[in-house]
N, C-alpha and C positions, 0 to 999 in steps of 0.2 A: 504494500500500500504506500503511495507517495506521501510525502510530508504534507500536513495541512497547509492550506493557503489562506489568503484574505477572504475569498468567497466562503470557504468553510467556516471561518471566524464570524463572518456576518450572519450566516445561518445559525450558528451556535449562540450568538448574541441575541438574536430574535427569540430563540428557544428559551434562553435564560431570563431575559428582561421583559419581553412583550407577552409571550404565550406561557402562562403558568402551566406546569405539568398537569395533565389530565387527572392524575391521582390526587394532586393537591386541590384542584377545583372540586373534585368529587368529595373528598374528605371535608373541605370547608362547607360545601353545600349541605351535606348530611348533618354535620355538627350545627350549622346555622339553623336548619329546620327543627332540630331536636332541642338544642340548648341555647340558641340565640347568638347574637352578634359578637359578644365578648368571647365566648368559648371558641367560636369560629375564628376570631382574630388570633387567639392563642395558638390554635392549630396551624393557621396560616404562617405565623411567625416561626414556629418550631420547624415546620416543613421547609420553609424558605431558607432558614438558617442551615439546616442539614444539606440542602441542595447546594447552596453557595459555598459552604465550607468544603464540600466534596469536589466542586469544580476548582476552587482556589488551591486545594492541595496539589492538583495536577499542573497548576500554572507554571511551576518552575521547570517543567519538562517540555513546555511548548517551545516551538521555534519563535524567533523574533517577529516574523511576519504575522503569524497567527495571534501572538500576544498583542501586537499592535492593532489588529483587526478587532479583537475582543474589547480592548481598551477604548478605542475610538468609536467603534460601532455601538458598544454598550453604553457609553456616555451619551452619544446622540440619541439613542433609543430611550434612555432613561428620561431625557428631557422632552422628547416629542411624543412618546407613546402614552396614551391615557391608561390609568390603572382601573381595571374593572372590579378588582377585589374590594375596593373601598365601598362598593355598593352592598357588600355582604357582611363586612366586619365593622366593628366599632371604629370610628375615625382615628382615635388615638392609636389603636393597634395597627391600622393601615399606615399611619405615619411612622411608627416604629419599623414596620416592614420596609418602608422606603429608605430608612436609615441603614438597614441591613444591606440593601442594594448599593447605597453610596459607599459604605465601608468596603464592600466587595470590589467595587470599581476603583476605589482608592488603592486597594491592595494590588489589583491587576496593573494599575498605572505604575506603582512602585516596582513591580516585577519587570514591566516593560522598560522602565528607565534603567533598572539594574542591568538588563540585557544589553542596553545601549552603552553601559559603562558610566551612566550619569548619577546613579544612586546606589551606593553600597555594592555588595557583590552578590549576585544571584547566579 
């Protein structure tokens, strides 16, 4: 399999930032209908955190082109894509979820800058 490129990174950024996992949406929907928006928000935050940490762990092994695509594409998508999950969860928990994404993007940017030799060693 060839090394991932910018197009692969763009697709992955869309998967991570714009389209929540079907499992996450299903879990949030079920919890919302049974327990309400606060419990659904907690499920969303825990699931999002696990997904983002899992992706971030592998970031050190990505090539520079793929890392750049995730960093740039993810940042653009974060600011232009509307979040539909805020319709299902408590607004405070939706905001915390957005902070998880910002933290993830900040980490990816640090990894990218490290690969360019501009920030620490990665």
